[in-house]
SEVOLUM-398466 format. One record per residue (C-alpha): residue number from 1; x negated, y, z negated; residue in three letters. Coordinates in Angstrom, 2 decimals. Layout:
<atoms>
atom num:NUM&X:X&Y:Y&Z:Z&residu:ALA
...
</atoms>
This chain:
<atoms>
atom num:1&X:-14.04&Y:27.09&Z:7.32&residu:MET
atom num:2&X:-17.50&Y:25.54&Z:7.68&residu:VAL
atom num:3&X:-18.02&Y:22.14&Z:6.06&residu:LEU
atom num:4&X:-21.61&Y:21.71&Z:4.97&residu:GLN
atom num:5&X:-22.86&Y:18.16&Z:4.48&residu:SER
atom num:6&X:-26.50&Y:18.42&Z:5.49&residu:SER
atom num:7&X:-29.36&Y:16.90&Z:3.53&residu:VAL
atom num:8&X:-30.51&Y:20.41&Z:2.72&residu:LYS
atom num:9&X:-27.20&Y:21.31&Z:1.10&residu:ASN
atom num:10&X:-27.02&Y:18.06&Z:-0.83&residu:CYS
atom num:11&X:-30.49&Y:18.64&Z:-2.20&residu:LEU
atom num:12&X:-29.55&Y:22.21&Z:-3.01&residu:GLN
atom num:13&X:-26.46&Y:21.08&Z:-4.88&residu:LEU
atom num:14&X:-28.51&Y:18.45&Z:-6.69&residu:SER
atom num:15&X:-30.84&Y:21.17&Z:-7.92&residu:CYS
atom num:16&X:-27.87&Y:23.15&Z:-9.16&residu:VAL
atom num:17&X:-26.23&Y:20.25&Z:-10.95&residu:LEU
atom num:18&X:-29.34&Y:18.73&Z:-12.48&residu:ARG
atom num:19&X:-30.82&Y:21.92&Z:-13.92&residu:THR
atom num:20&X:-28.02&Y:23.29&Z:-16.10&residu:PRO
atom num:21&X:-30.28&Y:25.63&Z:-18.06&residu:LYS
atom num:22&X:-31.21&Y:27.43&Z:-14.88&residu:ALA
atom num:23&X:-27.60&Y:27.85&Z:-13.87&residu:GLY
atom num:24&X:-26.69&Y:28.04&Z:-10.18&residu:PHE
atom num:25&X:-30.15&Y:28.91&Z:-8.97&residu:ARG
atom num:26&X:-29.35&Y:28.26&Z:-5.33&residu:SER
atom num:27&X:-26.01&Y:30.10&Z:-5.36&residu:ILE
atom num:28&X:-26.59&Y:33.79&Z:-5.70&residu:THR
atom num:29&X:-22.92&Y:34.70&Z:-5.24&residu:SER
atom num:30&X:-21.88&Y:33.04&Z:-8.49&residu:GLY
atom num:31&X:-19.68&Y:30.21&Z:-7.29&residu:GLY
atom num:32&X:-19.34&Y:26.97&Z:-5.41&residu:LEU
atom num:33&X:-16.66&Y:25.10&Z:-3.47&residu:ILE
atom num:34&X:-17.15&Y:21.34&Z:-3.16&residu:ILE
atom num:35&X:-15.07&Y:18.62&Z:-1.57&residu:GLN
atom num:36&X:-15.23&Y:14.87&Z:-2.11&residu:SER
atom num:37&X:-15.68&Y:12.58&Z:0.87&residu:ILE
atom num:38&X:-14.18&Y:9.73&Z:-1.20&residu:SER
atom num:39&X:-10.50&Y:8.85&Z:-1.54&residu:ASP
atom num:40&X:-11.08&Y:6.65&Z:-4.60&residu:ASP
atom num:41&X:-9.23&Y:7.98&Z:-7.64&residu:VAL
atom num:42&X:-11.77&Y:6.66&Z:-10.16&residu:TYR
atom num:43&X:-14.71&Y:8.22&Z:-8.33&residu:GLU
atom num:44&X:-13.01&Y:11.59&Z:-8.05&residu:ASN
atom num:45&X:-11.93&Y:11.66&Z:-11.68&residu:LEU
atom num:46&X:-15.50&Y:10.72&Z:-12.63&residu:ALA
atom num:47&X:-16.82&Y:13.73&Z:-10.70&residu:VAL
atom num:48&X:-14.53&Y:16.01&Z:-12.71&residu:GLU
atom num:49&X:-15.90&Y:14.69&Z:-15.98&residu:ASP
atom num:50&X:-19.49&Y:14.77&Z:-14.72&residu:TRP
atom num:51&X:-19.24&Y:18.42&Z:-13.72&residu:ILE
atom num:52&X:-17.55&Y:19.29&Z:-17.02&residu:HIS
atom num:53&X:-20.37&Y:17.66&Z:-19.00&residu:ASP
atom num:54&X:-23.38&Y:18.71&Z:-16.90&residu:HIS
atom num:55&X:-22.85&Y:22.07&Z:-15.24&residu:MET
atom num:56&X:-23.69&Y:25.39&Z:-16.82&residu:ASN
atom num:57&X:-20.67&Y:27.55&Z:-16.04&residu:LEU
atom num:58&X:-21.59&Y:30.61&Z:-18.08&residu:GLU
atom num:59&X:-21.27&Y:32.97&Z:-15.13&residu:ASN
atom num:60&X:-20.09&Y:30.63&Z:-12.42&residu:GLN
atom num:61&X:-16.87&Y:29.41&Z:-10.83&residu:HIS
atom num:62&X:-16.47&Y:26.02&Z:-9.19&residu:VAL
atom num:63&X:-13.59&Y:24.66&Z:-7.12&residu:LEU
atom num:64&X:-13.46&Y:20.91&Z:-6.52&residu:PHE
atom num:65&X:-11.19&Y:19.66&Z:-3.70&residu:LEU
atom num:66&X:-10.20&Y:15.99&Z:-3.46&residu:TRP
atom num:67&X:-7.62&Y:13.55&Z:-2.14&residu:ARG
atom num:68&X:-6.88&Y:9.96&Z:-3.14&residu:ASN
atom num:69&X:-5.54&Y:6.84&Z:-1.51&residu:SER
atom num:70&X:-2.35&Y:5.62&Z:-3.28&residu:PRO
atom num:71&X:-2.70&Y:5.82&Z:-7.06&residu:ALA
atom num:72&X:-0.70&Y:6.69&Z:-10.15&residu:VAL
atom num:73&X:-2.57&Y:8.87&Z:-12.64&residu:VAL
atom num:74&X:-1.40&Y:9.18&Z:-16.23&residu:ILE
atom num:75&X:-2.41&Y:11.71&Z:-18.84&residu:GLY
atom num:76&X:-4.89&Y:10.86&Z:-21.58&residu:ARG
atom num:77&X:-2.19&Y:10.39&Z:-24.25&residu:HIS
atom num:78&X:0.44&Y:8.59&Z:-22.18&residu:GLN
atom num:79&X:1.94&Y:5.10&Z:-22.11&residu:ASN
atom num:80&X:1.77&Y:3.47&Z:-18.64&residu:PRO
atom num:81&X:4.67&Y:1.09&Z:-19.38&residu:TRP
atom num:82&X:6.78&Y:4.12&Z:-20.25&residu:GLN
atom num:83&X:5.65&Y:6.18&Z:-17.27&residu:GLU
atom num:84&X:5.67&Y:3.90&Z:-14.25&residu:CYS
atom num:85&X:6.64&Y:0.59&Z:-12.69&residu:ASN
atom num:86&X:3.53&Y:-1.51&Z:-13.25&residu:LEU
atom num:87&X:4.99&Y:-4.54&Z:-11.48&residu:ARG
atom num:88&X:5.57&Y:-2.46&Z:-8.35&residu:LEU
atom num:89&X:2.06&Y:-1.00&Z:-8.56&residu:LEU
atom num:90&X:0.65&Y:-4.51&Z:-8.60&residu:ARG
atom num:91&X:2.83&Y:-5.59&Z:-5.69&residu:GLN
atom num:92&X:1.84&Y:-2.59&Z:-3.57&residu:LYS
atom num:93&X:-1.80&Y:-2.68&Z:-4.68&residu:ASN
atom num:94&X:-1.55&Y:0.89&Z:-5.96&residu:ILE
atom num:95&X:-4.24&Y:1.84&Z:-8.47&residu:LYS
atom num:96&X:-3.48&Y:3.05&Z:-11.98&residu:LEU
atom num:97&X:-5.84&Y:5.53&Z:-13.61&residu:ALA
atom num:98&X:-5.91&Y:7.38&Z:-16.93&residu:ARG
atom num:99&X:-7.51&Y:10.81&Z:-16.70&residu:ARG
atom num:100&X:-9.31&Y:12.54&Z:-19.58&residu:ARG
atom num:101&X:-7.02&Y:15.55&Z:-19.52&residu:SER
atom num:102&X:-3.52&Y:15.77&Z:-20.97&residu:GLY
atom num:103&X:-0.32&Y:16.40&Z:-19.08&residu:GLY
atom num:104&X:2.11&Y:14.09&Z:-17.32&residu:GLY
atom num:105&X:2.03&Y:11.31&Z:-14.76&residu:THR
atom num:106&X:1.57&Y:12.01&Z:-11.04&residu:VAL
atom num:107&X:1.55&Y:9.96&Z:-7.86&residu:TYR
atom num:108&X:-1.35&Y:10.50&Z:-5.46&residu:HIS
atom num:109&X:-1.77&Y:9.56&Z:-1.84&residu:ASP
atom num:110&X:-3.50&Y:11.15&Z:1.12&residu:LEU
atom num:111&X:-0.55&Y:13.51&Z:1.56&residu:GLY
atom num:112&X:-1.29&Y:15.02&Z:-1.84&residu:ASN
atom num:113&X:-4.06&Y:17.57&Z:-2.49&residu:ILE
atom num:114&X:-5.94&Y:17.82&Z:-5.78&residu:ASN
atom num:115&X:-7.61&Y:21.03&Z:-6.92&residu:LEU
atom num:116&X:-9.88&Y:21.36&Z:-9.95&residu:THR
atom num:117&X:-10.90&Y:24.82&Z:-11.17&residu:PHE
atom num:118&X:-13.99&Y:24.89&Z:-13.41&residu:PHE
atom num:119&X:-15.03&Y:27.83&Z:-15.57&residu:THR
atom num:120&X:-16.56&Y:28.48&Z:-18.94&residu:ASN
atom num:121&X:-13.95&Y:28.27&Z:-21.68&residu:ARG
atom num:122&X:-13.77&Y:32.03&Z:-22.22&residu:LYS
atom num:123&X:-12.72&Y:32.59&Z:-18.61&residu:LYS
atom num:124&X:-10.24&Y:29.71&Z:-18.44&residu:TYR
atom num:125&X:-6.97&Y:30.98&Z:-16.98&residu:GLU
atom num:126&X:-4.71&Y:28.49&Z:-15.23&residu:ARG
atom num:127&X:-1.99&Y:31.03&Z:-14.42&residu:MET
atom num:128&X:-4.48&Y:33.01&Z:-12.35&residu:GLU
atom num:129&X:-5.55&Y:29.81&Z:-10.57&residu:ASN
atom num:130&X:-1.96&Y:28.96&Z:-9.66&residu:LEU
atom num:131&X:-1.26&Y:32.49&Z:-8.47&residu:LYS
atom num:132&X:-4.32&Y:32.14&Z:-6.24&residu:LEU
atom num:133&X:-2.85&Y:28.94&Z:-4.75&residu:VAL
atom num:134&X:0.49&Y:30.67&Z:-4.15&residu:VAL
atom num:135&X:-1.26&Y:33.60&Z:-2.50&residu:LYS
atom num:136&X:-3.14&Y:31.24&Z:-0.20&residu:ALA
atom num:137&X:0.05&Y:29.40&Z:0.76&residu:LEU
atom num:138&X:1.91&Y:32.63&Z:1.50&residu:LYS
atom num:139&X:-0.96&Y:33.89&Z:3.62&residu:ALA
atom num:140&X:-0.67&Y:30.69&Z:5.63&residu:LEU
atom num:141&X:3.16&Y:30.60&Z:5.66&residu:CYS
atom num:142&X:4.70&Y:33.97&Z:4.69&residu:PRO
atom num:143&X:8.22&Y:32.55&Z:4.80&residu:HIS
atom num:144&X:7.63&Y:30.10&Z:1.93&residu:LEU
atom num:145&X:9.71&Y:30.76&Z:-1.20&residu:ASP
atom num:146&X:7.27&Y:29.68&Z:-3.91&residu:ILE
atom num:147&X:6.45&Y:30.88&Z:-7.41&residu:HIS
atom num:148&X:4.66&Y:29.81&Z:-10.60&residu:VAL
atom num:149&X:6.76&Y:28.92&Z:-13.65&residu:THR
atom num:150&X:6.04&Y:29.42&Z:-17.35&residu:ASP
atom num:151&X:5.29&Y:25.67&Z:-17.50&residu:ARG
atom num:152&X:2.48&Y:26.18&Z:-14.97&residu:TYR
atom num:153&X:4.31&Y:24.38&Z:-12.18&residu:ASP
atom num:154&X:4.69&Y:25.72&Z:-8.66&residu:ILE
atom num:155&X:8.28&Y:25.60&Z:-7.41&residu:LEU
atom num:156&X:9.51&Y:25.68&Z:-3.83&residu:LEU
atom num:157&X:12.91&Y:27.27&Z:-3.11&residu:ASP
atom num:158&X:13.38&Y:27.84&Z:-6.82&residu:GLY
atom num:159&X:13.97&Y:24.17&Z:-7.67&residu:GLN
atom num:160&X:11.52&Y:21.74&Z:-6.08&residu:TYR
atom num:161&X:8.25&Y:21.03&Z:-7.80&residu:LYS
atom num:162&X:5.30&Y:20.97&Z:-5.41&residu:ILE
atom num:163&X:2.52&Y:21.26&Z:-8.00&residu:SER
atom num:164&X:1.92&Y:20.14&Z:-11.58&residu:GLY
atom num:165&X:-0.88&Y:21.09&Z:-13.93&residu:THR
atom num:166&X:-3.17&Y:19.51&Z:-16.53&residu:ALA
atom num:167&X:-6.34&Y:20.69&Z:-18.25&residu:ALA
atom num:168&X:-9.32&Y:19.79&Z:-20.39&residu:LYS
atom num:169&X:-10.88&Y:22.35&Z:-22.71&residu:LEU
atom num:170&X:-14.39&Y:21.58&Z:-23.89&residu:GLY
atom num:171&X:-16.52&Y:23.50&Z:-26.37&residu:ARG
atom num:172&X:-18.05&Y:25.73&Z:-23.71&residu:THR
atom num:173&X:-16.61&Y:24.46&Z:-20.40&residu:THR
atom num:174&X:-13.04&Y:24.00&Z:-19.21&residu:ALA
atom num:175&X:-11.26&Y:22.72&Z:-16.18&residu:TYR
atom num:176&X:-7.74&Y:23.04&Z:-14.90&residu:HIS
atom num:177&X:-6.53&Y:20.69&Z:-12.20&residu:HIS
atom num:178&X:-3.32&Y:20.66&Z:-10.23&residu:CYS
atom num:179&X:-1.71&Y:18.79&Z:-7.38&residu:THR
atom num:180&X:-0.12&Y:20.10&Z:-4.23&residu:LEU
atom num:181&X:2.42&Y:18.05&Z:-2.29&residu:LEU
atom num:182&X:1.90&Y:18.38&Z:1.44&residu:CYS
atom num:183&X:3.18&Y:15.18&Z:3.00&residu:ASN
atom num:184&X:3.22&Y:12.51&Z:0.28&residu:ALA
atom num:185&X:5.38&Y:9.39&Z:0.54&residu:ASP
atom num:186&X:8.34&Y:10.49&Z:-1.59&residu:LYS
atom num:187&X:10.02&Y:7.08&Z:-1.44&residu:LEU
atom num:188&X:6.99&Y:5.39&Z:-2.99&residu:VAL
atom num:189&X:6.54&Y:8.32&Z:-5.40&residu:LEU
atom num:190&X:10.06&Y:8.04&Z:-6.78&residu:SER
atom num:191&X:9.98&Y:4.24&Z:-7.04&residu:SER
atom num:192&X:6.62&Y:3.84&Z:-8.80&residu:VAL
atom num:193&X:7.29&Y:6.67&Z:-11.28&residu:LEU
atom num:194&X:10.44&Y:4.98&Z:-12.57&residu:LYS
atom num:195&X:9.84&Y:2.66&Z:-15.53&residu:SER
atom num:196&X:11.93&Y:-0.55&Z:-15.52&residu:PRO
atom num:197&X:10.86&Y:-1.56&Z:-19.02&residu:TYR
atom num:198&X:13.53&Y:-1.61&Z:-21.71&residu:LYS
atom num:199&X:13.36&Y:-1.21&Z:-25.46&residu:GLY
atom num:200&X:10.08&Y:0.72&Z:-25.64&residu:LEU
atom num:201&X:9.51&Y:3.01&Z:-28.60&residu:LYS
atom num:202&X:6.46&Y:5.22&Z:-28.42&residu:SER
atom num:203&X:5.08&Y:8.53&Z:-29.61&residu:ASN
atom num:204&X:3.07&Y:8.89&Z:-26.41&residu:ALA
atom num:205&X:3.41&Y:12.13&Z:-24.44&residu:THR
atom num:206&X:6.36&Y:11.68&Z:-22.03&residu:PRO
atom num:207&X:6.47&Y:13.15&Z:-18.55&residu:SER
atom num:208&X:9.20&Y:15.61&Z:-17.67&residu:VAL
atom num:209&X:11.15&Y:14.42&Z:-14.58&residu:PRO
atom num:210&X:11.48&Y:16.92&Z:-11.74&residu:ALA
atom num:211&X:12.84&Y:17.11&Z:-8.21&residu:SER
atom num:212&X:9.98&Y:17.29&Z:-5.73&residu:VAL
atom num:213&X:9.57&Y:18.33&Z:-2.14&residu:LYS
atom num:214&X:6.75&Y:18.25&Z:0.39&residu:ASN
atom num:215&X:5.57&Y:21.48&Z:1.99&residu:LEU
atom num:216&X:5.69&Y:19.54&Z:5.27&residu:PHE
atom num:217&X:9.50&Y:19.41&Z:4.89&residu:GLU
atom num:218&X:9.54&Y:23.21&Z:4.90&residu:GLU
atom num:219&X:7.05&Y:23.59&Z:7.74&residu:ASP
atom num:220&X:6.18&Y:20.52&Z:9.80&residu:SER
atom num:221&X:3.14&Y:22.21&Z:11.31&residu:SER
atom num:222&X:1.30&Y:22.14&Z:7.98&residu:LEU
atom num:223&X:-1.46&Y:19.63&Z:7.28&residu:THR
atom num:224&X:-3.53&Y:18.90&Z:4.20&residu:CYS
atom num:225&X:-6.61&Y:20.20&Z:6.01&residu:GLU
atom num:226&X:-4.91&Y:23.53&Z:6.70&residu:MET
atom num:227&X:-3.91&Y:23.88&Z:3.06&residu:LEU
atom num:228&X:-7.39&Y:22.97&Z:1.80&residu:LEU
atom num:229&X:-8.96&Y:25.55&Z:4.11&residu:ASP
atom num:230&X:-6.50&Y:28.28&Z:3.10&residu:ALA
atom num:231&X:-7.04&Y:27.67&Z:-0.62&residu:ILE
atom num:232&X:-10.82&Y:27.51&Z:-0.30&residu:ALA
atom num:233&X:-10.81&Y:30.76&Z:1.67&residu:GLU
atom num:234&X:-8.62&Y:32.53&Z:-0.88&residu:GLU
atom num:235&X:-10.73&Y:31.20&Z:-3.75&residu:TYR
atom num:236&X:-13.91&Y:32.47&Z:-2.10&residu:ALA
atom num:237&X:-12.34&Y:35.87&Z:-1.45&residu:LYS
atom num:238&X:-11.05&Y:36.15&Z:-5.03&residu:HIS
atom num:239&X:-14.41&Y:35.32&Z:-6.60&residu:HIS
atom num:240&X:-16.45&Y:37.05&Z:-3.88&residu:GLN
atom num:241&X:-18.47&Y:33.96&Z:-3.07&residu:ILE
atom num:242&X:-19.55&Y:32.13&Z:0.08&residu:ASP
atom num:243&X:-16.51&Y:30.29&Z:1.41&residu:HIS
atom num:244&X:-18.45&Y:27.37&Z:2.86&residu:HIS
atom num:245&X:-17.38&Y:23.97&Z:1.52&residu:VAL
atom num:246&X:-20.08&Y:21.52&Z:0.48&residu:THR
atom num:247&X:-19.18&Y:17.87&Z:0.94&residu:LEU
atom num:248&X:-20.32&Y:15.46&Z:-1.77&residu:ILE
atom num:249&X:-20.34&Y:11.70&Z:-2.15&residu:ASN
atom num:250&X:-19.11&Y:10.80&Z:-5.67&residu:PRO
atom num:251&X:-21.10&Y:7.56&Z:-5.58&residu:ALA
atom num:252&X:-24.42&Y:9.38&Z:-5.09&residu:ASP
atom num:253&X:-26.54&Y:8.64&Z:-8.17&residu:GLU
atom num:254&X:-29.27&Y:11.01&Z:-7.00&residu:PHE
atom num:255&X:-26.81&Y:13.89&Z:-6.83&residu:LEU
atom num:256&X:-24.83&Y:12.86&Z:-9.92&residu:LEU
atom num:257&X:-27.00&Y:10.74&Z:-12.24&residu:PRO
atom num:258&X:-24.96&Y:8.23&Z:-14.23&residu:GLY
atom num:259&X:-21.82&Y:8.73&Z:-12.12&residu:ILE
atom num:260&X:-21.30&Y:5.02&Z:-11.42&residu:ASN
atom num:261&X:-21.17&Y:4.22&Z:-15.13&residu:ASN
atom num:262&X:-18.47&Y:6.86&Z:-15.51&residu:ARG
atom num:263&X:-16.51&Y:5.26&Z:-12.68&residu:VAL
atom num:264&X:-16.71&Y:1.86&Z:-14.39&residu:LYS
atom num:265&X:-15.46&Y:3.37&Z:-17.65&residu:GLU
atom num:266&X:-12.43&Y:4.83&Z:-15.89&residu:LEU
atom num:267&X:-11.68&Y:1.47&Z:-14.21&residu:GLN
atom num:268&X:-12.01&Y:-0.50&Z:-17.43&residu:ASN
atom num:269&X:-8.85&Y:-2.11&Z:-18.85&residu:TRP
atom num:270&X:-9.75&Y:-0.85&Z:-22.31&residu:GLU
atom num:271&X:-9.55&Y:2.73&Z:-21.03&residu:TRP
atom num:272&X:-6.57&Y:2.48&Z:-18.66&residu:VAL
atom num:273&X:-4.38&Y:0.37&Z:-20.96&residu:TYR
atom num:274&X:-6.23&Y:0.07&Z:-24.25&residu:GLY
atom num:275&X:-6.08&Y:3.81&Z:-24.91&residu:LYS
atom num:276&X:-2.29&Y:3.72&Z:-24.93&residu:THR
atom num:277&X:-0.90&Y:5.11&Z:-28.21&residu:PRO
atom num:278&X:0.66&Y:2.45&Z:-30.41&residu:ARG
atom num:279&X:4.16&Y:1.39&Z:-29.33&residu:PHE
atom num:280&X:6.78&Y:-1.30&Z:-29.85&residu:SER
atom num:281&X:9.10&Y:-3.34&Z:-27.67&residu:VAL
atom num:282&X:12.48&Y:-4.49&Z:-28.95&residu:SER
atom num:283&X:14.64&Y:-5.98&Z:-26.24&residu:THR
atom num:284&X:16.89&Y:-8.83&Z:-25.16&residu:CYS
atom num:285&X:17.03&Y:-10.67&Z:-21.88&residu:PHE
atom num:286&X:19.22&Y:-13.41&Z:-20.41&residu:ASN
atom num:287&X:17.85&Y:-16.65&Z:-19.04&residu:MET
atom num:288&X:19.99&Y:-18.74&Z:-16.70&residu:VAL
atom num:289&X:19.30&Y:-22.45&Z:-16.96&residu:TYR
atom num:290&X:21.48&Y:-25.28&Z:-15.61&residu:ASN
atom num:291&X:24.46&Y:-22.95&Z:-15.18&residu:ASP
atom num:292&X:24.26&Y:-21.76&Z:-18.77&residu:SER
atom num:293&X:23.14&Y:-18.34&Z:-20.00&residu:VAL
atom num:294&X:20.80&Y:-18.03&Z:-22.93&residu:LEU
atom num:295&X:20.16&Y:-14.80&Z:-24.86&residu:ASP
atom num:296&X:16.57&Y:-14.24&Z:-25.98&residu:VAL
atom num:297&X:15.47&Y:-11.48&Z:-28.34&residu:LYS
atom num:298&X:11.88&Y:-10.25&Z:-28.35&residu:VAL
atom num:299&X:10.19&Y:-7.86&Z:-30.78&residu:ASP
atom num:300&X:6.56&Y:-6.86&Z:-30.34&residu:MET
atom num:301&X:4.18&Y:-4.25&Z:-31.71&residu:ASP
atom num:302&X:1.34&Y:-3.22&Z:-29.40&residu:ILE
atom num:303&X:-1.82&Y:-1.49&Z:-30.57&residu:LYS
atom num:304&X:-4.72&Y:-0.56&Z:-28.26&residu:HIS
atom num:305&X:-2.87&Y:-2.38&Z:-25.49&residu:GLY
atom num:306&X:-2.89&Y:-5.68&Z:-27.41&residu:ARG
atom num:307&X:0.00&Y:-7.53&Z:-29.02&residu:ILE
atom num:308&X:-0.28&Y:-7.08&Z:-32.77&residu:GLU
atom num:309&X:3.05&Y:-8.65&Z:-33.78&residu:VAL
atom num:310&X:5.17&Y:-11.00&Z:-31.68&residu:CYS
atom num:311&X:8.59&Y:-12.46&Z:-32.52&residu:ASN
atom num:312&X:10.70&Y:-14.44&Z:-30.07&residu:ILE
atom num:313&X:14.22&Y:-15.44&Z:-31.06&residu:GLY
atom num:314&X:15.96&Y:-18.30&Z:-29.22&residu:LEU
atom num:315&X:18.03&Y:-21.38&Z:-30.21&residu:PRO
atom num:316&X:16.02&Y:-24.20&Z:-31.77&residu:GLU
atom num:317&X:17.69&Y:-26.83&Z:-29.62&residu:GLN
atom num:318&X:16.53&Y:-25.11&Z:-26.45&residu:TRP
atom num:319&X:12.82&Y:-25.20&Z:-27.25&residu:LEU
atom num:320&X:11.06&Y:-26.98&Z:-30.13&residu:PRO
atom num:321&X:10.40&Y:-24.41&Z:-32.91&residu:PRO
atom num:322&X:6.75&Y:-25.53&Z:-33.19&residu:ALA
atom num:323&X:6.17&Y:-24.78&Z:-29.52&residu:LEU
atom num:324&X:7.81&Y:-21.36&Z:-29.73&residu:CYS
atom num:325&X:5.75&Y:-20.58&Z:-32.84&residu:SER
atom num:326&X:2.58&Y:-21.60&Z:-31.02&residu:GLU
atom num:327&X:3.44&Y:-19.24&Z:-28.18&residu:LEU
atom num:328&X:4.00&Y:-16.31&Z:-30.57&residu:MET
atom num:329&X:0.76&Y:-17.13&Z:-32.37&residu:LYS
atom num:330&X:-1.23&Y:-17.35&Z:-29.13&residu:SER
atom num:331&X:0.18&Y:-14.09&Z:-27.76&residu:LEU
atom num:332&X:-0.74&Y:-12.24&Z:-30.96&residu:THR
atom num:333&X:-4.05&Y:-10.51&Z:-30.34&residu:GLY
atom num:334&X:-3.89&Y:-10.94&Z:-26.56&residu:SER
atom num:335&X:-3.55&Y:-8.13&Z:-24.03&residu:LYS
atom num:336&X:-0.03&Y:-6.92&Z:-23.26&residu:PHE
atom num:337&X:-0.64&Y:-8.04&Z:-19.71&residu:CYS
atom num:338&X:1.06&Y:-10.60&Z:-17.41&residu:PRO
atom num:339&X:-2.25&Y:-12.10&Z:-16.31&residu:TYR
atom num:340&X:-3.37&Y:-12.82&Z:-19.85&residu:GLU
atom num:341&X:0.08&Y:-14.11&Z:-20.77&residu:THR
atom num:342&X:-0.10&Y:-16.47&Z:-17.77&residu:THR
atom num:343&X:-3.40&Y:-17.83&Z:-19.06&residu:THR
atom num:344&X:-1.95&Y:-18.34&Z:-22.54&residu:VAL
atom num:345&X:1.16&Y:-20.05&Z:-21.15&residu:ALA
atom num:346&X:-0.83&Y:-22.35&Z:-18.85&residu:THR
atom num:347&X:-3.17&Y:-23.38&Z:-21.67&residu:THR
atom num:348&X:-0.28&Y:-24.19&Z:-24.03&residu:LEU
atom num:349&X:1.62&Y:-26.09&Z:-21.36&residu:GLN
atom num:350&X:-1.21&Y:-28.61&Z:-21.17&residu:ARG
atom num:351&X:-0.53&Y:-29.65&Z:-24.77&residu:VAL
atom num:352&X:3.26&Y:-29.75&Z:-24.34&residu:CYS
atom num:353&X:4.96&Y:-33.15&Z:-24.38&residu:PRO
atom num:354&X:5.12&Y:-34.63&Z:-20.88&residu:GLN
atom num:355&X:8.77&Y:-33.80&Z:-20.37&residu:ASP
atom num:356&X:9.88&Y:-32.25&Z:-17.06&residu:ASP
atom num:357&X:12.90&Y:-30.47&Z:-18.54&residu:GLU
atom num:358&X:10.82&Y:-29.07&Z:-21.40&residu:LEU
atom num:359&X:8.22&Y:-27.81&Z:-18.95&residu:HIS
atom num:360&X:10.94&Y:-26.14&Z:-16.86&residu:SER
atom num:361&X:12.32&Y:-24.36&Z:-19.92&residu:ARG
atom num:362&X:8.82&Y:-23.37&Z:-21.02&residu:TRP
atom num:363&X:7.99&Y:-21.90&Z:-17.60&residu:ASN
atom num:364&X:11.27&Y:-19.98&Z:-17.49&residu:LEU
atom num:365&X:10.62&Y:-18.44&Z:-20.91&residu:LEU
atom num:366&X:7.06&Y:-17.45&Z:-20.00&residu:CYS
atom num:367&X:8.13&Y:-15.95&Z:-16.68&residu:GLU
atom num:368&X:10.66&Y:-13.77&Z:-18.48&residu:ASN
atom num:369&X:8.09&Y:-12.76&Z:-21.09&residu:MET
atom num:370&X:5.77&Y:-11.62&Z:-18.31&residu:MET
atom num:371&X:8.56&Y:-9.48&Z:-16.85&residu:MET
atom num:372&X:8.35&Y:-7.37&Z:-20.01&residu:LEU
atom num:373&X:4.81&Y:-6.38&Z:-19.08&residu:MET
</atoms>
C-alpha cells in the first residue's frame, strides 16, 4: 500500500472536492481512498459531513479511513445520559461526540478502525460494504470465523461483535460507516458504555448491548495498519480503482473550505447535549448527615438538554423551604449539567444565612444533585 501525502496529491484532491460539477476530474478510475492524519473525533466526523455535502458521487466511490483518540460517539437521536457514564468520561478526559447519522453508541480509541463508504444514494448498499470488509479480513487471516448479520453487524466466532453500522441517507448522496475492533481497550469500553443514571425515561433510540471481542485476541500478529491496508486493497480491487491511499488533514481549510466551522458545531454543547430528545428523571437518593439518613426525591423534565421542570422533595426542617424553592427556581431553565449546577449552587450559597450547618446541608444537597447529571 502506498500512502500519498505530497503537495501534488493534496492539490489534486482539492480540485476534486471543490469542483463538484466536474466530478472526479483527476481520478479516471472512478474512485478514491482517503485517510485522515488526525485522531480528533470532531475533525473526522466533520470530514464525513463535508464530503457528504460537497462531493459529486454520481459515478464515484469514496472510502474514508480514520481512527480516533479515546471518545464515545452517540447516534443523532440518542440520549447521552442513557447511553454512557458521563462522570467517568469527564474523569478520564474522554470526548463525547454526537454524529449526524443514526444508530447506537460506540467507543473509539486508537485500537478501533473507522470506515466510511460514500456513494450516490442509488448505489448505497451497506451489506455489500460489510461483505467487502469480511473478504478483506479473511484474505489476511483465512482462519477467522466471521460473518455479517441481518442487523449489519460483523460477528466473530458467531457471538462476538467486532463491527457495528450506522448510515446517513441524503437526497442524492449517502454514506455508511462502521467500526472494526482491532485492539481497543475493552475495560474502558465496557465501563464508559454503562449508564449509572437512575430513573430516566426517554423515547431516544437505545443502543443494543452486545458482547465484543478484539481481532487481536484471535490473532495477536494483527495491527490496525495491517487491517487498514487489507481493506483498502480489497476496496480498490472491488471497484477497480487505484489502491493508493491519499492522506488528508481535516483541519485544512484550503482542501476543505468551511471545515473548521463544522468542527465547532460538532463540539458545541447545544449539539452534543442540546439535541437530546426530551426526557425525564424521577429518582430518589439517600443523604447521610450526622449519622442520620435522609431520603430525597427529585423529579425533572429536560428539554433540549435544559431543565424545564424541577421538583425536589425533602423535609422542611432539614432545609428552609424558601431556600429549596430558590434552588428549584434557579435550576429551571439551566443546562442539565454539573458545571452549570455548581455555578447556580455557588451563587445561591452567597445569599444563604451565615450558618455553618446550613451551608453544610446545602453543599451536600447540591453535590447529590450534580451526581444525577
